[in-house]
N, C-alpha and C positions, 0 to 999 in steps of 0.2 A: 226982667226975664232971667231965669236961671240958665246958665250954660253948664252942661254936664261933662265938659272936657276933663278927662282924668278921674272922673267920679264913678263910683260903683252904682249901677242901676240894676235892680232885680226885675225880671219879667217872667211871670208865670204864664202857662199856656202860650209859650213863645213861638211855637212852630205853626200855629194857626195862621190864617190869612192876615188878620189884623196884627198879630204878634210879629210876623215877619216884616210887615211894613214899618211898624213902630221901631223894631230893633235896628233896621237899616237907617232910619232917621236919627236915632240916638247914636249909632256908630259913626255917622257922618259928622256928628257934633263932637266926637272924641270920647264918648262915654265908655267906661269899662262895663262889659255886660255879663251879668250872671243870670243864666237862662235855665228854666226847667220846663218840662213837658212830659206827657205820658206817651208820646210818639217818638220812639228812638230814631227811626229812619229819618223822619223830617227834621228832627232836632239836630242830628249829626250833619245833615246837608246844610242847614242854616248856619250852624256854628262854623263849618268849614268856609262858607262864603264870607262870614263876618270877620273871621280871623285875618283876612287879607287887609282889613281896615283898622281893627282895634283889638284889644285884649278881651278874650271871651272865655268864660267858664260855663260849661253846659252839662246838665245832669238829668237823667230820666227820673222823675219823681211822681209818686202818687200823693197828691196834696191832701188826701184824706187820711194819710198815715203819718202820725205825728213824728215818729222816729225818722222817717225819710225826710220830712220837712226840716227837722232839727239838723240832720246831717248835711242837707243841702245848704242851709243858711250858714252853718259853721264853715263849710268848705268854701262857700262864696266869700266869706269874710277873710279867710286865710289867703285866698287867691287874689282878691281885688280890693280888700279893705272895707271900711265901714260903709253902710248902705246910705246913699243920698236919696234914693227914691225907689219905689216899687210900683209897677203897673201889674195889677192882678187880673189877668185876662182869662184865666182858666174858668171854664163853666160849661154847662150843657143843658139841653132841653130835650125832654121826651114827651111827645104827645100822649095825653092820657085822659081817660074818662073815669072819674072818681069811683063810680060803682063797680067798675071792672078792673081797676088798677091793682096790680100785685104790690105787696108791701116792699118788695125788693126795688121796684121802680121808684116808689116814694123815697126810700132810703138813699138810692143813688142820686136822685135830684138834689135832695137836701144835703147829702154829704159833700158832693163836689162843689155846689154853689155856696153853701153856708158854712159847713164845717171847714171846707178848704179855705175860705176867706178868713175865718177865725184863726186857723192855725198859721197861715202865712203872715197875718197881721201880728199875731202873738210873738212870733219868732223874729220878725223884722225888727221889733223893738229892742232885741238883744244887743245889736251892734249898729244902731241907727246913728247917722251923723246928726249934727246940730247946725242948721235945721235939716229936716227931712220931710218927705211927703209919701203918702200911700194913696194910690188911685185904684179904687175898686170898680168893677164893671157891673152895673145893675141893668135895668131895662125900663122902657116906658111901661112894660108889663107890670111893673111894681105898683103902678097907679091905675092901670086899665086892665080889668080882667079879660082873659081870653078863654073862650069856651073849650078850645082844643088843648090848652096847656095850663090848667089852673094851678098845678103844683109848681110849675116854673114861675108863674106870677107870684105865688106865695114865697118861693125861695128868694126871688129878687127883691121883694118887699123887705124880707128879713135882712138881706145884704145892706140895704139902705139904712135900716135901724142899727145894724151892727156897726156900720161906718160911723154913725153918730155917737154910739157908745165908745168906740175907739178914740174918737176925737176928744171926748170929754175926759178920758183917762190918760191919753197920750199927749194932748195939747200942751200941757205944762212942760213936757220934754221937748217942745218945739217940733213935734211931729204933726203935720197937717194931714187930714184925711178927707178925700173927696170921692163922691160916687158919680160916675158917668152913666147916664141912663139913655142909651140910644133907642130909637125905633128900629124897624127892620132894616138890615143891610144885606146886600147880595154876597153872601159867603157860603161856605160849606155847611154852616150851622143848620141850614134847612134840609139837608139831605135830599131825599126824593119827594119831599112834600110838595103838593101843588101850590105854588106861590106865584103871584104876578110880579115878576122881578123888575118890571118897568116902574113899579111903585116903590122900589127899595133904594136906599142910599148905597153908595159904594163903600167898600172897606176903608178906602183912603179918607172918606169924609169923616168917619168915626175916629180914625187915628188922628186926624187934625185936632179934634176936640180933646182927645186924651193928651196929646202933646202940649196943647195949650194949657191944660191943667197942670201937667208935670212941670212946665217951665214958668208958671206964674210966680209972681213975687212972693217971697216968704212972709211979707207983711200982709198978705191977703189970704183969708180963709174962704175958699169956694166950697160950700157944703155939698151941693149937687147940681148937676146940669141935665135937663131933660131936652131932647131934641129928636126930630124925625125928618123923613124925606119931604121936601116941598112938593114932590110929585103927587102926593096923596091929596092935594087940595085943588 
């Protein structure tokens, strides 16, 4: 098991429900945290809380903008040193019906979920430690089509394939890449959509699996993990 005490861990989408829980777990282990989010208010509050425990660098970043991503990773390296790990939690879903969906919706879903994962993976490699690990967040939707969110399913399938390609190209540099594919969890992700939340996992359940992958032995390559709420059965 890897211990991140004194090591720099990148977390994107850090100010979301899962990101907040994961950051606190990593801070308790002594990790130096380099955090980004597009929500300035929530990120500032989270950073202020975590600074009582560990060293924190936090920056508002649009992960679809390559220059902003470059700046974030360079500043994170200057502040906290080489990157031992990254949990890429940034992502979104927009319910859509293909015949009536605007191109802007398609572009937003693909940009945040796929381009974002590409850009942060690309620039993580610039100053990665040896060994290091990238954990991308996919979804069980990558394998099971959802009639209400076909573009999200497509994007998460692409994230899984992108992770495989990253591993093939970065594995020789001792960078492992794992995709975590959870089923539905009771978070703000759903917005006001009608969902039976009794059938969902809690955010803490998903974070436990992410943390398991992050802290797994460098001798082990976990390609992907699919899991869902036992309450569905």
